BALOBA-1460 file (C-alpha; in Angstrom, 3 decimals):
// residues 250
<rec num="1" residu="m" x="-0.017" y="0.088" z="-0.130"/>
<rec num="2" residu="r" x="1.227" y="3.467" z="-1.014"/>
<rec num="3" residu="r" x="1.983" y="5.630" z="2.088"/>
<rec num="4" residu="q" x="0.393" y="8.903" z="1.841"/>
<rec num="5" residu="l" x="2.363" y="12.099" z="1.319"/>
<rec num="6" residu="i" x="1.284" y="15.570" z="2.502"/>
<rec num="7" residu="a" x="3.514" y="18.038" z="1.106"/>
<rec num="8" residu="g" x="3.562" y="21.807" z="2.102"/>
<rec num="9" residu="n" x="4.348" y="24.242" z="-0.821"/>
<rec num="10" residu="w" x="5.098" y="27.634" z="0.870"/>
<rec num="11" residu="k" x="5.461" y="29.636" z="-2.231"/>
<rec num="12" residu="m" x="6.931" y="33.019" z="-1.599"/>
<rec num="13" residu="h" x="5.924" y="33.434" z="2.051"/>
<rec num="14" residu="g" x="7.678" y="33.737" z="5.290"/>
<rec num="15" residu="t" x="10.544" y="35.580" z="7.092"/>
<rec num="16" residu="q" x="13.427" y="33.694" z="8.667"/>
<rec num="17" residu="k" x="11.627" y="33.902" z="11.970"/>
<rec num="18" residu="n" x="8.228" y="32.746" z="10.625"/>
<rec num="19" residu="a" x="10.105" y="29.788" z="8.902"/>
<rec num="20" residu="e" x="11.964" y="28.778" z="12.145"/>
<rec num="21" residu="v" x="8.773" y="28.714" z="14.212"/>
<rec num="22" residu="l" x="6.756" y="26.805" z="11.459"/>
<rec num="23" residu="l" x="9.415" y="24.258" z="10.847"/>
<rec num="24" residu="h" x="9.712" y="23.597" z="14.648"/>
<rec num="25" residu="e" x="5.955" y="23.158" z="15.007"/>
<rec num="26" residu="v" x="5.603" y="20.952" z="11.834"/>
<rec num="27" residu="g" x="8.726" y="18.791" z="12.912"/>
<rec num="28" residu="v" x="7.079" y="18.211" z="16.565"/>
<rec num="29" residu="g" x="3.590" y="17.447" z="15.266"/>
<rec num="30" residu="a" x="4.706" y="15.124" z="12.448"/>
<rec num="31" residu="k" x="5.682" y="12.600" z="15.320"/>
<rec num="32" residu="a" x="1.764" y="12.074" z="15.793"/>
<rec num="33" residu="v" x="0.701" y="11.354" z="12.231"/>
<rec num="34" residu="t" x="1.171" y="8.330" z="10.109"/>
<rec num="35" residu="a" x="1.462" y="10.004" z="6.669"/>
<rec num="36" residu="e" x="4.578" y="11.249" z="5.283"/>
<rec num="37" residu="l" x="5.276" y="14.999" z="5.654"/>
<rec num="38" residu="a" x="7.228" y="17.163" z="3.426"/>
<rec num="39" residu="v" x="7.890" y="20.837" z="3.273"/>
<rec num="40" residu="f" x="8.874" y="23.184" z="0.400"/>
<rec num="41" residu="p" x="10.032" y="26.566" z="1.771"/>
<rec num="42" residu="p" x="11.551" y="29.385" z="-0.516"/>
<rec num="43" residu="f" x="15.207" y="28.634" z="-1.411"/>
<rec num="44" residu="i" x="16.530" y="31.178" z="1.135"/>
<rec num="45" residu="h" x="14.953" y="29.278" z="3.922"/>
<rec num="46" residu="l" x="16.078" y="25.641" z="3.023"/>
<rec num="47" residu="f" x="19.101" y="25.951" z="5.339"/>
<rec num="48" residu="q" x="16.624" y="26.291" z="8.136"/>
<rec num="49" residu="c" x="15.260" y="22.789" z="7.613"/>
<rec num="50" residu="k" x="18.144" y="21.367" z="9.747"/>
<rec num="51" residu="i" x="15.667" y="22.064" z="12.435"/>
<rec num="52" residu="l" x="13.951" y="18.906" z="11.014"/>
<rec num="53" residu="a" x="16.816" y="16.602" z="11.556"/>
<rec num="54" residu="s" x="15.575" y="14.943" z="14.538"/>
<rec num="55" residu="s" x="11.915" y="14.714" z="12.976"/>
<rec num="56" residu="p" x="10.522" y="12.393" z="10.361"/>
<rec num="57" residu="v" x="9.662" y="15.499" z="8.012"/>
<rec num="58" residu="q" x="11.396" y="15.468" z="4.619"/>
<rec num="59" residu="f" x="11.847" y="18.675" z="2.817"/>
<rec num="60" residu="g" x="12.583" y="20.006" z="-0.735"/>
<rec num="61" residu="a" x="12.762" y="22.969" z="-3.041"/>
<rec num="62" residu="q" x="9.919" y="24.452" z="-5.191"/>
<rec num="63" residu="n" x="11.894" y="24.444" z="-8.512"/>
<rec num="64" residu="c" x="15.366" y="23.815" z="-9.909"/>
<rec num="65" residu="s" x="17.235" y="24.840" z="-13.010"/>
<rec num="66" residu="e" x="17.208" y="22.681" z="-16.232"/>
<rec num="67" residu="y" x="20.898" y="23.155" z="-16.528"/>
<rec num="68" residu="e" x="23.524" y="21.253" z="-14.430"/>
<rec num="69" residu="n" x="25.705" y="24.218" z="-14.029"/>
<rec num="70" residu="g" x="27.125" y="27.244" z="-15.882"/>
<rec num="71" residu="a" x="26.618" y="31.112" z="-16.505"/>
<rec num="72" residu="y" x="22.780" y="31.061" z="-15.558"/>
<rec num="73" residu="t" x="22.534" y="33.908" z="-13.246"/>
<rec num="74" residu="g" x="19.985" y="33.595" z="-10.375"/>
<rec num="75" residu="e" x="19.438" y="29.789" z="-11.088"/>
<rec num="76" residu="i" x="19.883" y="27.010" z="-8.635"/>
<rec num="77" residu="s" x="20.932" y="23.541" z="-9.665"/>
<rec num="78" residu="a" x="19.385" y="20.326" z="-8.388"/>
<rec num="79" residu="l" x="22.831" y="19.109" z="-7.158"/>
<rec num="80" residu="m" x="22.898" y="22.225" z="-5.191"/>
<rec num="81" residu="l" x="19.477" y="21.257" z="-3.703"/>
<rec num="82" residu="k" x="20.791" y="17.726" z="-3.068"/>
<rec num="83" residu="e" x="23.879" y="18.921" z="-1.241"/>
<rec num="84" residu="m" x="21.578" y="21.083" z="0.935"/>
<rec num="85" residu="g" x="19.798" y="18.082" z="2.040"/>
<rec num="86" residu="c" x="16.771" y="18.125" z="-0.012"/>
<rec num="87" residu="h" x="14.876" y="14.930" z="-0.752"/>
<rec num="88" residu="y" x="12.161" y="16.320" z="-3.231"/>
<rec num="89" residu="v" x="11.971" y="19.130" z="-5.596"/>
<rec num="90" residu="i" x="8.615" y="20.401" z="-7.242"/>
<rec num="91" residu="i" x="8.767" y="20.479" z="-10.991"/>
<rec num="92" residu="g" x="6.197" y="22.106" z="-13.442"/>
<rec num="93" residu="h" x="3.974" y="23.898" z="-10.751"/>
<rec num="94" residu="s" x="0.946" y="25.634" z="-12.519"/>
<rec num="95" residu="e" x="2.336" y="28.810" z="-11.362"/>
<rec num="96" residu="r" x="5.556" y="28.073" z="-13.297"/>
<rec num="97" residu="r" x="3.644" y="26.898" z="-16.386"/>
<rec num="98" residu="q" x="1.279" y="29.988" z="-16.200"/>
<rec num="99" residu="i" x="3.318" y="32.796" z="-15.115"/>
<rec num="100" residu="f" x="6.775" y="31.911" z="-16.237"/>
<rec num="101" residu="h" x="5.659" y="30.084" z="-19.503"/>
<rec num="102" residu="e" x="7.582" y="26.811" z="-18.674"/>
<rec num="103" residu="t" x="7.264" y="24.191" z="-21.458"/>
<rec num="104" residu="n" x="7.045" y="20.569" z="-21.225"/>
<rec num="105" residu="q" x="10.367" y="20.353" z="-22.756"/>
<rec num="106" residu="q" x="11.858" y="22.613" z="-19.835"/>
<rec num="107" residu="i" x="10.150" y="20.558" z="-17.351"/>
<rec num="108" residu="y" x="11.544" y="17.409" z="-18.741"/>
<rec num="109" residu="k" x="15.037" y="18.855" z="-18.790"/>
<rec num="110" residu="k" x="14.535" y="19.859" z="-14.885"/>
<rec num="111" residu="c" x="13.253" y="16.329" z="-14.118"/>
<rec num="112" residu="i" x="16.440" y="15.048" z="-15.634"/>
<rec num="113" residu="q" x="18.422" y="17.216" z="-13.567"/>
<rec num="114" residu="a" x="16.590" y="16.274" z="-10.443"/>
<rec num="115" residu="v" x="16.894" y="12.291" z="-11.045"/>
<rec num="116" residu="n" x="20.468" y="12.687" z="-12.040"/>
<rec num="117" residu="a" x="21.279" y="14.676" z="-8.692"/>
<rec num="118" residu="g" x="19.394" y="11.974" z="-6.644"/>
<rec num="119" residu="l" x="16.209" y="14.154" z="-5.964"/>
<rec num="120" residu="v" x="12.630" y="12.728" z="-6.311"/>
<rec num="121" residu="p" x="10.663" y="15.038" z="-8.617"/>
<rec num="122" residu="i" x="7.023" y="15.932" z="-7.750"/>
<rec num="123" residu="l" x="5.731" y="16.754" z="-11.227"/>
<rec num="124" residu="c" x="2.764" y="18.796" z="-11.234"/>
<rec num="125" residu="v" x="-0.019" y="18.533" z="-13.966"/>
<rec num="126" residu="g" x="-3.493" y="20.200" z="-14.365"/>
<rec num="127" residu="e" x="-5.750" y="22.019" z="-16.491"/>
<rec num="128" residu="t" x="-6.925" y="25.636" z="-16.502"/>
<rec num="129" residu="l" x="-10.580" y="26.757" z="-16.194"/>
<rec num="130" residu="a" x="-10.905" y="27.261" z="-20.067"/>
<rec num="131" residu="e" x="-9.578" y="23.800" z="-20.790"/>
<rec num="132" residu="r" x="-11.920" y="22.224" z="-18.329"/>
<rec num="133" residu="t" x="-14.771" y="24.287" z="-19.672"/>
<rec num="134" residu="e" x="-13.909" y="22.858" z="-23.182"/>
<rec num="135" residu="a" x="-13.857" y="19.356" z="-21.634"/>
<rec num="136" residu="r" x="-9.985" y="19.006" z="-22.251"/>
<rec num="137" residu="t" x="-8.908" y="18.051" z="-18.806"/>
<rec num="138" residu="l" x="-7.917" y="14.595" z="-19.653"/>
<rec num="139" residu="q" x="-6.084" y="15.580" z="-22.918"/>
<rec num="140" residu="v" x="-4.165" y="18.240" z="-21.164"/>
<rec num="141" residu="v" x="-3.195" y="15.942" z="-18.342"/>
<rec num="142" residu="q" x="-1.904" y="13.177" z="-20.832"/>
<rec num="143" residu="e" x="0.011" y="15.707" z="-22.773"/>
<rec num="144" residu="q" x="1.737" y="16.830" z="-19.555"/>
<rec num="145" residu="l" x="2.395" y="13.467" z="-18.528"/>
<rec num="146" residu="e" x="4.525" y="12.782" z="-21.572"/>
<rec num="147" residu="v" x="7.391" y="13.963" z="-19.390"/>
<rec num="148" residu="v" x="7.294" y="10.783" z="-17.417"/>
<rec num="149" residu="s" x="7.550" y="8.765" z="-20.945"/>
<rec num="150" residu="l" x="10.618" y="10.746" z="-21.601"/>
<rec num="151" residu="l" x="12.145" y="10.013" z="-18.351"/>
<rec num="152" residu="k" x="11.564" y="6.371" z="-18.662"/>
<rec num="153" residu="d" x="13.026" y="6.298" z="-22.072"/>
<rec num="154" residu="n" x="15.970" y="8.446" z="-21.643"/>
<rec num="155" residu="c" x="17.219" y="8.452" z="-17.983"/>
<rec num="156" residu="a" x="18.687" y="5.217" z="-16.746"/>
<rec num="157" residu="t" x="18.570" y="6.154" z="-13.081"/>
<rec num="158" residu="f" x="14.900" y="7.099" z="-13.262"/>
<rec num="159" residu="t" x="12.960" y="4.836" z="-10.708"/>
<rec num="160" residu="e" x="10.604" y="7.229" z="-8.665"/>
<rec num="161" residu="i" x="8.294" y="10.082" z="-9.125"/>
<rec num="162" residu="v" x="5.374" y="11.808" z="-7.563"/>
<rec num="163" residu="i" x="2.641" y="13.139" z="-9.615"/>
<rec num="164" residu="a" x="0.519" y="16.365" z="-8.309"/>
<rec num="165" residu="y" x="-2.779" y="16.934" z="-9.952"/>
<rec num="166" residu="e" x="-3.557" y="20.680" z="-9.356"/>
<rec num="167" residu="p" x="-6.299" y="21.932" z="-11.392"/>
<rec num="168" residu="v" x="-5.367" y="25.504" z="-11.908"/>
<rec num="169" residu="w" x="-8.746" y="26.881" z="-11.369"/>
<rec num="170" residu="a" x="-8.651" y="25.581" z="-7.677"/>
<rec num="171" residu="i" x="-5.299" y="26.875" z="-6.617"/>
<rec num="172" residu="g" x="-5.628" y="29.758" z="-4.263"/>
<rec num="173" residu="t" x="-9.208" y="30.301" z="-5.127"/>
<rec num="174" residu="g" x="-10.897" y="28.598" z="-2.327"/>
<rec num="175" residu="k" x="-12.548" y="26.258" z="-4.855"/>
<rec num="176" residu="s" x="-11.757" y="22.752" z="-4.992"/>
<rec num="177" residu="a" x="-12.541" y="19.789" z="-7.164"/>
<rec num="178" residu="t" x="-15.088" y="17.396" z="-5.647"/>
<rec num="179" residu="p" x="-13.473" y="14.213" z="-4.551"/>
<rec num="180" residu="e" x="-15.327" y="12.480" z="-7.495"/>
<rec num="181" residu="m" x="-14.002" y="14.908" z="-9.993"/>
<rec num="182" residu="a" x="-10.350" y="14.620" z="-8.858"/>
<rec num="183" residu="q" x="-10.584" y="10.841" z="-8.660"/>
<rec num="184" residu="v" x="-11.580" y="10.701" z="-12.430"/>
<rec num="185" residu="v" x="-8.408" y="12.458" z="-13.110"/>
<rec num="186" residu="h" x="-6.129" y="10.345" z="-10.689"/>
<rec num="187" residu="a" x="-7.338" y="7.317" z="-12.273"/>
<rec num="188" residu="e" x="-6.445" y="8.638" z="-15.866"/>
<rec num="189" residu="i" x="-2.929" y="9.597" z="-14.254"/>
<rec num="190" residu="r" x="-2.591" y="6.037" z="-12.946"/>
<rec num="191" residu="t" x="-3.680" y="4.678" z="-16.333"/>
<rec num="192" residu="q" x="-1.093" y="6.812" z="-18.181"/>
<rec num="193" residu="l" x="1.723" y="5.692" z="-15.818"/>
<rec num="194" residu="q" x="0.544" y="2.057" z="-16.237"/>
<rec num="195" residu="k" x="1.365" y="2.462" z="-19.887"/>
<rec num="196" residu="v" x="4.905" y="3.773" z="-19.199"/>
<rec num="197" residu="d" x="5.470" y="1.110" z="-16.544"/>
<rec num="198" residu="p" x="3.246" y="-1.084" z="-14.458"/>
<rec num="199" residu="v" x="5.498" y="-1.131" z="-11.530"/>
<rec num="200" residu="l" x="5.962" y="2.525" z="-11.590"/>
<rec num="201" residu="a" x="2.304" y="2.964" z="-11.736"/>
<rec num="202" residu="q" x="1.581" y="0.855" z="-8.737"/>
<rec num="203" residu="l" x="4.274" y="2.582" z="-6.600"/>
<rec num="204" residu="s" x="3.956" y="6.255" z="-7.550"/>
<rec num="205" residu="r" x="1.965" y="8.434" z="-5.297"/>
<rec num="206" residu="v" x="-0.475" y="10.823" z="-6.948"/>
<rec num="207" residu="l" x="-1.349" y="13.899" z="-4.970"/>
<rec num="208" residu="y" x="-4.164" y="16.205" z="-5.170"/>
<rec num="209" residu="g" x="-3.572" y="19.849" z="-5.049"/>
<rec num="210" residu="g" x="-6.009" y="22.899" z="-5.037"/>
<rec num="211" residu="s" x="-7.310" y="24.609" z="-1.862"/>
<rec num="212" residu="v" x="-6.951" y="21.524" z="0.218"/>
<rec num="213" residu="k" x="-8.044" y="22.141" z="3.836"/>
<rec num="214" residu="p" x="-8.625" y="19.943" z="7.064"/>
<rec num="215" residu="d" x="-12.371" y="20.017" z="6.336"/>
<rec num="216" residu="n" x="-12.225" y="18.691" z="2.635"/>
<rec num="217" residu="a" x="-9.151" y="16.390" z="3.180"/>
<rec num="218" residu="n" x="-10.858" y="13.267" z="4.456"/>
<rec num="219" residu="a" x="-13.318" y="13.121" z="1.613"/>
<rec num="220" residu="l" x="-10.455" y="13.487" z="-1.031"/>
<rec num="221" residu="f" x="-8.169" y="10.963" z="0.786"/>
<rec num="222" residu="s" x="-10.951" y="8.441" z="0.713"/>
<rec num="223" residu="m" x="-10.671" y="8.170" z="-3.195"/>
<rec num="224" residu="p" x="-8.780" y="5.185" z="-4.247"/>
<rec num="225" residu="d" x="-6.195" y="6.730" z="-6.425"/>
<rec num="226" residu="i" x="-5.500" y="9.954" z="-4.174"/>
<rec num="227" residu="d" x="-2.428" y="9.235" z="-2.257"/>
<rec num="228" residu="g" x="-2.165" y="12.453" z="-0.371"/>
<rec num="229" residu="a" x="-2.019" y="16.193" z="-0.972"/>
<rec num="230" residu="l" x="0.289" y="19.152" z="-2.404"/>
<rec num="231" residu="v" x="-0.796" y="21.864" z="0.092"/>
<rec num="232" residu="g" x="-0.614" y="25.591" z="-0.624"/>
<rec num="233" residu="g" x="-1.883" y="28.310" z="1.862"/>
<rec num="234" residu="a" x="-2.920" y="25.863" z="4.534"/>
<rec num="235" residu="s" x="0.657" y="24.620" z="4.812"/>
<rec num="236" residu="l" x="1.725" y="27.996" z="6.296"/>
<rec num="237" residu="k" x="-0.130" y="27.315" z="9.469"/>
<rec num="238" residu="a" x="1.107" y="24.081" z="11.328"/>
<rec num="239" residu="a" x="-2.309" y="23.314" z="12.892"/>
<rec num="240" residu="d" x="-3.956" y="23.225" z="9.260"/>
<rec num="241" residu="f" x="-1.123" y="21.476" z="7.795"/>
<rec num="242" residu="l" x="-0.986" y="18.702" z="10.469"/>
<rec num="243" residu="g" x="-4.814" y="18.905" z="10.405"/>
<rec num="244" residu="i" x="-4.867" y="17.738" z="6.911"/>
<rec num="245" residu="a" x="-2.358" y="15.105" z="7.861"/>
<rec num="246" residu="t" x="-4.442" y="13.495" z="10.463"/>
<rec num="247" residu="e" x="-7.091" y="13.133" z="7.921"/>
<rec num="248" residu="s" x="-4.915" y="10.747" z="5.851"/>
<rec num="249" residu="h" x="-5.818" y="7.132" z="5.463"/>
<rec num="250" residu="a" x="-1.914" y="6.089" z="5.690"/>
């Protein structure tokens, strides 16, 4: 059985003091939950994740460069993140796709860098409101999942990935897909992974992201193909983040 993963994406929030307090509270509270917890602070706060050393909480970065090294001012490589102690890296988040116009090819290159550095990619997929209105949700997700096929075919060290389905229209809006709506897409993701590698399909965790809160988490986690959550705003309050984790079925 796949162990559920509750991942907290802090996005561009927090001072050093805020980060220190939040990391401490999550680290202490994690000992009372069965799901795996992971936090994703801004780059500048990753060094503070040493606070988690005695806790079961993993941590990772919100992005990485598509390049291994070189004259790329402002970029941070996957190897740098690994040396910092990161276990995961979020790649292809909808905000990166929508605001920074990242393409599938760039996202694939980032995943390659992550895998080669020994990081586990959390690959984000999901449709916009216009795409859902046009009944193109599954088509869009299938296209975004082509990254996994490319990894399987071109990266000998690729053995593990986490997929996060995050409907763009539900992120930061207070709206959330119903559990049934989310399950349809999660099942399709599992089907697509099955076509790439049956073992990978069974082992890979598929998370839901989009206004997840303690009061809707249980219903989402009751769906057979939802293996946890990529949490945004609610991850900035330890009580809410841990509250979501206690609703897991790990």
